[in-house]
C-alpha positions as CSV (number, residue, x, y, z in Angstrom):
1,M,-27.8,4.2,45.2
2,R,-24.5,2.8,44.7
3,V,-21.8,5.5,45.3
4,L,-18.1,5.1,44.3
5,L,-15.6,7.8,45.8
6,I,-12.5,8.1,44.1
7,Q,-9.3,9.6,45.0
8,P,-7.2,9.8,41.9
9,S,-3.2,9.3,41.4
10,M,-1.4,12.6,41.1
11,I,0.8,14.0,37.9
12,V,4.0,15.9,39.3
13,S,7.3,17.0,37.7
14,E,10.1,14.6,38.5
15,R,11.6,16.7,40.9
16,W,8.5,16.5,43.4
17,S,8.2,12.8,42.5
18,Y,11.2,12.3,45.0
19,K,9.7,14.5,47.5
20,A,5.7,13.4,47.5
21,E,4.0,11.7,50.2
22,P,1.0,9.9,50.5
23,F,-2.4,11.6,51.4
24,L,-4.8,9.5,53.3
25,P,-8.3,10.8,52.3
26,V,-10.1,10.8,55.7
27,G,-12.5,13.3,54.3
28,L,-13.7,10.9,51.7
29,G,-14.1,8.6,54.7
30,L,-16.4,11.1,56.6
31,I,-18.4,11.3,53.5
32,A,-18.7,7.7,52.8
33,S,-19.9,7.5,56.5
34,V,-22.5,10.3,56.0
35,L,-23.9,8.2,52.9
36,R,-24.0,5.0,54.4
37,E,-26.3,6.7,57.1
38,A,-28.5,7.7,54.4
39,N,-28.6,4.2,53.3
40,H,-26.7,4.3,50.2
41,E,-24.1,1.5,49.2
42,V,-20.5,3.2,49.2
43,K,-17.1,2.3,48.1
44,I,-13.7,4.2,48.4
45,V,-10.9,3.8,45.5
46,D,-8.0,5.4,46.7
47,A,-5.8,5.3,43.8
48,L,-3.0,7.5,45.2
49,T,-2.4,5.2,48.2
50,E,-3.0,1.6,46.6
51,G,-0.7,2.5,44.0
52,W,1.9,4.3,45.7
53,E,4.9,2.2,44.7
54,K,4.1,2.7,41.0
55,R,5.5,5.4,39.0
56,W,4.5,6.3,35.4
57,R,6.5,8.3,33.0
58,L,3.9,10.5,30.7
59,E,4.5,12.7,28.0
60,G,6.2,15.7,28.9
61,N,8.4,13.8,31.2
62,W,5.6,14.2,34.0
63,I,5.4,11.4,36.7
64,E,2.1,9.8,37.8
65,I,2.0,8.2,41.1
66,G,-0.7,5.6,42.0
67,L,-3.0,3.1,40.2
68,A,-3.0,3.2,36.4
69,E,-6.5,4.5,35.1
70,E,-7.5,1.1,33.4
71,D,-7.1,-0.4,37.1
72,V,-9.5,2.3,38.4
73,A,-11.6,1.8,35.5
74,A,-12.0,-1.9,36.3
75,E,-13.5,-0.8,40.0
76,V,-15.9,1.1,38.1
77,R,-17.2,-1.8,36.2
78,E,-17.1,-4.2,38.9
79,F,-19.0,-1.9,41.4
80,R,-21.5,-0.5,38.6
81,P,-22.3,2.8,40.5
82,H,-25.0,5.0,39.9
83,V,-22.7,8.0,41.1
84,V,-18.9,8.4,40.9
85,G,-17.5,11.2,42.9
86,F,-14.1,12.5,42.7
87,S,-12.3,14.0,45.7
88,I,-9.4,16.5,44.4
89,P,-7.5,17.8,47.8
90,L,-4.4,18.1,45.6
91,T,-4.3,20.1,42.5
92,S,-1.9,17.7,41.1
93,Q,-4.7,15.5,40.9
94,L,-6.7,17.3,38.5
95,P,-5.4,16.0,35.0
96,R,-6.2,12.4,35.9
97,V,-9.8,13.5,36.9
98,R,-10.1,14.7,33.6
99,S,-9.3,11.2,31.8
100,L,-11.2,9.1,34.4
101,A,-14.1,10.9,33.8
102,R,-14.0,10.1,30.1
103,W,-13.6,6.4,31.3
104,V,-16.5,6.6,33.3
105,K,-18.9,7.8,30.8
106,A,-17.2,5.6,28.2
107,I,-18.3,2.6,30.5
108,H,-21.7,3.7,30.9
109,P,-23.1,7.4,30.0
110,E,-25.8,7.4,32.3
111,I,-23.3,7.5,35.4
112,F,-23.6,10.5,37.3
113,V,-20.2,12.3,37.9
114,I,-19.5,14.5,40.6
115,C,-16.2,16.1,42.2
116,G,-15.4,18.1,45.2
117,G,-12.4,19.4,47.1
118,N,-10.3,22.5,47.4
119,H,-9.5,22.9,43.5
120,P,-13.2,22.5,42.4
121,T,-14.2,25.0,45.1
122,A,-11.7,27.6,43.9
123,A,-12.5,27.1,40.5
124,P,-15.9,25.3,39.6
125,R,-16.3,26.8,36.2
126,D,-12.9,25.2,35.1
127,M,-14.2,21.8,36.4
128,L,-17.4,22.1,34.3
129,E,-15.4,22.5,31.3
130,I,-14.7,18.8,31.5
131,P,-17.5,17.6,29.2
132,E,-18.0,14.6,31.2
133,M,-18.7,16.7,34.9
134,D,-22.0,16.9,35.7
135,L,-22.1,18.4,39.2
136,V,-19.2,20.3,41.7
137,V,-19.9,20.4,45.0
138,L,-18.5,23.5,46.7
139,G,-16.9,23.6,50.3
140,E,-17.9,20.7,52.6
141,S,-19.7,17.8,51.1
142,E,-21.3,16.3,54.2
143,A,-24.4,18.1,54.1
144,V,-24.6,19.1,50.5
145,L,-24.1,15.7,48.9
146,P,-27.0,13.5,50.3
147,Q,-29.3,16.3,49.3
148,A,-27.9,16.3,45.9
149,L,-28.3,12.5,45.6
150,D,-31.8,12.8,47.0
151,R,-32.7,15.0,44.3
152,L,-31.2,12.9,41.6
153,A,-32.7,9.9,42.7
154,N,-36.5,11.8,42.7
155,N,-35.7,13.5,39.5
156,Q,-35.8,17.1,41.1
157,E,-34.0,20.1,39.9
158,L,-31.0,21.5,41.9
159,D,-31.5,25.1,41.4
160,D,-32.3,26.0,45.0
161,L,-29.6,23.8,46.4
162,A,-27.1,25.8,48.0
163,G,-22.9,24.9,47.5
164,V,-23.3,23.3,44.1
165,A,-22.2,24.3,40.4
166,Y,-23.8,22.7,37.4
167,R,-24.7,23.1,33.7
168,E,-28.0,24.8,33.0
169,I,-30.4,23.5,30.3
170,E,-29.6,26.5,27.8
171,G,-26.0,25.4,28.2
172,G,-24.8,28.1,30.8
173,I,-23.2,27.3,34.4
174,A,-25.0,27.9,37.4
175,I,-23.0,28.4,40.9
176,N,-25.1,28.4,43.9
177,P,-22.8,30.0,46.7
178,I,-22.4,27.9,49.9
179,S,-25.0,29.2,52.3
180,D,-23.5,28.4,55.5
181,Y,-21.0,25.8,57.1
182,S,-22.2,23.3,59.8
183,E,-21.6,24.4,63.2
184,D,-22.3,21.4,65.1
185,L,-19.3,19.1,63.9
186,D,-20.1,16.7,66.8
187,S,-23.0,15.6,64.9
188,L,-21.3,14.0,62.5
189,P,-20.3,10.3,62.4
190,L,-16.7,9.0,62.6
191,P,-15.1,8.4,59.5
192,A,-15.6,5.2,57.8
193,Y,-12.2,3.9,58.4
194,D,-13.1,0.5,57.2
195,L,-13.4,1.8,53.6
196,L,-9.9,3.1,53.6
197,P,-6.7,1.3,52.7
198,L,-5.1,1.7,56.3
199,K,-3.1,-1.4,55.9
200,K,-1.3,-0.1,52.7
201,Y,-1.2,3.3,54.2
202,F,0.7,1.9,57.5
203,K,3.0,0.1,55.1
204,I,3.9,3.0,53.1
205,T,4.7,5.2,56.3
206,G,6.4,2.5,58.2
207,K,4.3,3.1,61.2
208,R,0.6,3.1,62.7
209,S,0.3,6.7,62.3
210,I,-2.8,8.6,60.7
211,P,-3.6,12.3,60.0
212,F,-6.2,13.9,62.4
213,F,-8.5,16.8,62.5
214,T,-9.8,18.7,65.4
215,S,-11.4,21.9,63.6
216,R,-12.5,23.3,60.2
217,G,-12.0,26.8,58.8
218,C,-9.5,29.3,59.3
219,K,-9.2,33.0,60.5
220,N,-6.0,33.9,59.1
221,Q,-5.6,35.2,55.7
222,C,-2.4,33.6,54.4
223,A,-2.0,34.6,51.1
224,Y,-1.2,31.3,49.5
225,C,-3.7,29.3,51.1
226,T,-7.3,27.8,50.1
227,T,-8.7,26.8,53.3
228,R,-10.8,29.8,53.8
229,Q,-12.6,29.3,50.5
230,H,-13.2,25.7,51.3
231,A,-13.9,25.6,54.8
232,G,-15.0,29.1,55.8
233,K,-13.4,32.1,57.5
234,S,-14.4,31.2,61.1
235,V,-13.0,28.1,63.0
236,R,-15.4,25.4,64.1
237,Q,-13.9,22.8,66.4
238,F,-15.0,19.3,67.7
239,S,-15.5,19.1,71.1
240,P,-12.8,17.0,73.2
241,Q,-15.3,14.2,73.9
242,Y,-15.9,13.7,70.3
243,L,-11.9,13.7,69.5
244,L,-11.2,11.3,72.4
245,K,-14.0,8.9,71.1
246,Q,-12.3,9.1,67.6
247,I,-9.0,8.5,69.1
248,R,-10.0,5.3,71.1
249,H,-11.7,4.2,68.3
250,L,-8.5,4.3,65.9
251,I,-6.6,2.7,68.7
252,E,-9.1,0.1,69.7
253,Y,-9.8,-1.0,66.1
254,Y,-6.7,-0.2,63.8
255,G,-3.7,-0.1,66.4
256,V,-3.0,3.4,65.8
257,R,-0.2,4.7,68.3
258,E,0.8,8.1,66.3
259,F,-1.3,11.1,65.2
260,F,-0.5,13.9,62.9
261,F,-2.8,17.0,63.5
262,D,-3.1,18.7,60.2
263,D,-5.9,21.3,60.8
264,H,-5.6,25.2,60.9
265,G,-7.6,25.7,64.4
266,L,-6.0,23.7,66.8
267,F,-3.9,26.3,68.2
268,L,-6.1,29.1,67.6
269,D,-7.8,29.7,71.1
270,K,-5.7,28.8,74.0
271,T,-8.5,27.6,76.2
272,Y,-9.7,25.0,73.7
273,T,-6.1,23.7,73.1
274,K,-5.5,23.4,76.7
275,S,-9.0,21.7,77.7
276,F,-8.5,19.2,74.7
277,F,-4.7,18.2,75.6
278,K,-5.7,17.9,79.3
279,A,-8.4,15.5,78.7
280,L,-5.9,13.7,76.2
281,Q,-3.4,13.8,79.0
282,E,-6.0,12.6,81.8
283,S,-7.5,9.8,79.5
284,K,-4.2,7.9,79.9
285,L,-4.1,6.9,76.1
286,K,-0.4,6.3,75.3
287,I,0.2,7.9,72.2
288,Q,2.5,10.1,70.3
289,W,1.4,13.2,68.4
290,H,2.6,15.8,65.9
291,A,1.2,19.3,64.9
292,R,2.0,19.8,61.5
293,N,-0.2,22.7,60.8
294,G,-1.7,25.8,62.5
295,I,0.7,26.8,64.8
296,N,0.0,29.8,66.7
297,P,3.1,31.2,68.1
298,C,1.0,33.4,70.5
299,V,-0.5,31.1,72.5
300,L,2.7,28.6,73.3
301,E,3.1,29.6,76.8
302,D,5.2,27.5,79.3
303,D,1.9,26.1,80.8
304,L,0.5,25.0,77.6
305,L,3.5,23.6,76.5
306,D,4.2,21.4,79.7
307,T,0.1,20.2,79.0
308,L,1.1,19.2,75.3
309,K,4.6,17.5,76.5
310,K,2.3,15.5,79.0
311,S,-0.4,14.5,76.5
312,G,2.4,12.9,74.2
313,C,3.6,15.6,71.7
314,K,6.9,15.0,70.2
315,R,7.1,17.7,67.4
316,L,5.7,20.8,66.4
317,Y,6.1,22.1,62.7
318,F,6.3,26.0,62.6
319,N,5.6,28.0,59.6
320,P,7.7,31.0,60.0
321,D,7.6,31.4,56.2
322,S,10.1,34.2,55.9
323,G,12.4,36.2,57.7
324,S,11.5,39.6,55.9
325,R,9.0,41.4,57.4
326,R,8.2,43.0,54.1
327,I,7.7,39.8,52.4
328,L,5.4,38.6,55.6
329,S,3.1,41.7,55.5
330,R,2.7,42.4,51.9
331,C,3.2,39.2,50.1
332,L,2.2,36.4,52.4
333,S,-0.4,38.1,54.7
334,K,0.9,36.3,57.7
335,P,0.2,37.8,61.1
336,Y,3.4,36.9,63.2
337,N,6.7,38.6,62.7
338,P,9.9,36.7,62.9
339,F,10.7,37.9,66.9
340,V,7.3,36.4,67.9
341,T,8.1,33.2,66.2
342,E,11.8,33.0,67.7
343,Q,10.3,33.4,71.3
344,S,7.6,30.8,70.8
345,I,10.2,28.4,69.4
346,Q,12.8,28.9,72.2
347,R,10.3,28.1,74.5
348,T,9.1,25.1,72.7
349,L,12.6,23.5,72.5
350,R,13.1,24.3,76.3
351,S,10.1,22.2,77.1
352,G,11.8,19.1,75.3
353,I,9.2,19.1,72.1
354,K,11.2,19.1,68.8
355,V,10.6,21.6,66.3
356,S,10.5,21.8,62.5
357,C,10.4,24.8,60.3
358,Q,9.0,25.5,56.7
359,F,10.0,28.5,54.7
360,I,8.8,29.9,51.3
361,L,11.3,31.4,48.7
362,G,10.4,33.2,45.9
363,S,7.5,35.4,46.4
364,P,6.5,37.8,43.9
365,G,8.9,40.8,44.1
366,E,11.5,39.0,46.6
367,S,15.0,40.2,46.4
368,M,18.2,38.5,47.0
369,D,18.5,40.5,50.1
370,E,15.3,39.3,51.5
371,I,16.0,35.4,50.8
372,Y,19.2,36.2,52.8
373,E,17.1,37.5,55.5
374,T,15.0,34.3,55.5
375,L,18.2,32.0,55.2
376,N,20.0,34.1,58.1
377,F,16.7,33.8,60.3
378,A,16.5,29.7,59.8
379,W,20.2,29.8,60.7
380,K,19.5,31.4,64.0
381,L,17.0,29.0,64.7
382,R,19.1,26.3,63.7
383,N,21.6,27.3,66.5
384,M,18.8,27.3,68.9
385,G,18.1,23.8,68.1
386,V,15.5,23.3,65.3
387,D,16.7,20.0,63.6
388,Q,14.4,19.8,60.7
389,F,13.8,22.6,57.9
390,N,11.9,22.4,54.9
391,F,12.3,25.2,52.2
392,D,9.5,25.5,49.5
393,L,9.0,27.4,46.4
394,A,6.1,30.0,46.5
395,V,3.0,28.5,44.9
396,P,0.4,31.0,43.1
397,Y,-2.8,28.4,43.7
398,I,-5.8,29.6,41.7
399,G,-8.1,31.7,43.8
400,T,-5.4,32.9,46.2
401,K,-4.1,36.4,47.1
402,L,-0.7,35.2,46.0
403,R,-1.9,34.4,42.3
404,K,-3.5,37.6,42.0
405,L,-0.2,39.4,43.2
406,A,1.8,37.2,40.8
407,E,-0.7,38.2,38.0
408,K,-0.3,41.8,38.9
409,K,3.5,41.7,38.8
410,N,3.4,39.6,35.7
411,C,5.8,36.9,37.3
412,L,4.2,33.7,36.7
413,L,6.1,31.0,34.4
414,P,4.5,29.3,31.7
415,Y,3.8,26.0,33.6
416,P,0.6,23.9,33.8
417,D,-1.7,24.9,36.8
418,Q,-2.7,21.7,37.4
419,M,0.8,20.4,38.1
420,Y,1.9,23.1,40.7
421,T,4.0,21.7,43.3
422,P,6.2,23.6,46.1
423,D,9.4,22.2,44.4
424,D,9.1,23.5,41.0
425,A,9.8,27.1,40.2
426,L,6.3,28.9,39.1
427,M,7.3,32.4,39.2
428,S,10.3,34.7,38.9
429,T,11.3,37.7,40.4
430,E,12.9,40.9,39.1
431,Q,16.3,39.7,40.5
432,L,15.9,35.7,40.4
433,D,15.0,33.5,37.5
434,A,13.6,29.9,37.7
435,A,17.0,28.3,37.8
436,D,18.2,30.5,40.5
437,L,15.2,29.7,42.7
438,I,15.8,26.0,42.3
439,R,19.4,26.2,42.9
440,I,18.9,28.2,46.2
441,R,16.1,26.3,47.4
442,D,17.9,22.8,46.9
443,T,21.3,24.3,48.4
444,A,19.3,25.8,51.5
445,E,17.3,22.4,52.2
446,R,20.4,20.2,51.8
447,E,22.5,22.5,54.1
448,F,20.2,23.0,56.9
449,N,19.4,19.6,57.1
450,S,23.0,18.4,57.1
451,R,26.1,20.1,58.2
452,G,24.9,23.7,58.8
453,L,25.3,27.2,57.6
454,V,24.4,28.2,53.8
455,V,27.6,29.7,52.4
456,G,28.0,30.9,48.4
457,L,24.5,30.2,47.1
458,K,25.3,31.9,43.9
459,S,28.3,30.0,42.9
460,R,27.0,26.6,44.3
461,R,25.4,23.9,41.6
462,F,23.1,21.2,42.8
463,N,23.3,17.9,40.8
464,T,19.6,17.0,40.0
465,T,20.1,14.4,37.1
466,K,19.2,11.3,39.5
467,Q,16.8,9.1,37.4
468,S,13.9,7.2,39.2
469,A,14.7,3.4,39.3
470,V,11.0,2.7,39.6
471,T,10.0,5.0,37.0
472,E,7.9,3.0,33.9
473,D,6.9,4.2,30.7
474,R,3.2,4.8,30.5
475,I,1.4,3.6,27.3
476,F,-2.6,4.2,27.1
477,Y,-4.4,1.3,26.0
478,S,-8.0,2.6,26.4
479,V,-11.2,3.8,24.8
480,A,-11.1,7.0,26.6
481,P,-8.8,9.6,24.9
482,Q,-5.2,10.0,26.2
483,P,-5.3,12.9,28.7
484,Y,-4.0,16.3,27.6
485,L,-0.7,16.4,29.1
486,T,1.4,18.2,26.3
487,S,3.9,20.3,28.2
488,R,4.4,23.9,27.8
489,K,7.6,25.5,26.6
490,L,9.5,26.7,29.7
491,K,12.4,29.3,29.9
492,P,15.6,27.7,29.1
493,A,16.9,28.3,32.2
494,L,14.2,26.0,33.6
495,A,14.6,23.4,31.1
496,K,18.1,22.6,32.1
497,N,16.8,21.3,35.5
498,P,14.3,18.6,34.5
499,A,14.5,16.9,37.8
């Protein structure tokens, strides 16, 4: 069968369009590699990366980043696939999936349309409300998707296939839960990097760097994260030998010299972490690497940090999230307290590795005093030598504990679920409305990444009237209906900050 895998463009607020970063779909590359081994003809269209320089202004002042839907439709016509699969790693890509699914069925109604990713796994019923969507793959797709395609080719039923959701003949929706997750990750082939737009990705980032994953799943229960739903509650890791093979492949064939570790399980087990980076150090591969996720401050002792430094580590991204113990335990379900994080950061800086820190503001029920606890803690870390800070606003993604807590406290703002980003105010608190939270976040990020201490937050105003010079008005000339992107009414306070 001919299978076309698509990463769609994303549609975000104008505020977020200035900060958005490209997302290389390595997961799609792995699925493509598995399907090629099963003798399917596969092509990947990464509309987000290929059209990164394009900015389209849509109805409601939303900004689309990526290829226009007409360009993606042209790829469908040219390839003439039997199956089109959409990957939705980012919730902001969901609106474009709706319109592209209509395009696909308009081109040929017999094309089978599939989707997978974090959002479809968390909300399969919502995805099947799209009339053109035929199948939702839950969780990891490498094992399930080839089986589903074989059954489609042989006109067999899907009723006993675990990890899928589909419409029944009677009109209802059937959801077959995930039965288990693959434990032998080393049996997977290397991702089909030859099908990914690496040249364009390197041009966008300005360097030959690439995201990299050493594990799947997560044991932590952070209230804002969907990883456990998608990849499971236990951590499964690739062997150091498999990872070194993949790193050598990327160096030899694509000239990659910088790696960004993005998974949640890299620092979960000190023994595994040290064995992998010891092997990386002994391999004499001259690379640089950064860890942007999953930092466990409890395992970062001096001996491990020395190994990390010698293997090429340049920066670790910590997630203290908050300086308030109440917010950490009752709102965010974080297992680490600020003191443990502070000591770990101090050891990391002492070893010569740079540190970035990410914080979350505006959790349900958070007070101004608790926000100041976070800012004071961040200021303490800045005095220690942390040189990069990121302040996000809390995002209540569907299926998370944070979403349930926000609904319980009735603090969700009328904002489209599909356009959630960490730069937009999606919740209010008893003391702070949307405008307050946006102003505090903007001021904190500017001050901490420039000259220092945040003072007078309540009196400062941040100018957000800057307009994008490359944004174009988007006009739809298509047989497919225009996507539903009408903006809901926001609180007047939020409407004053359209950027």
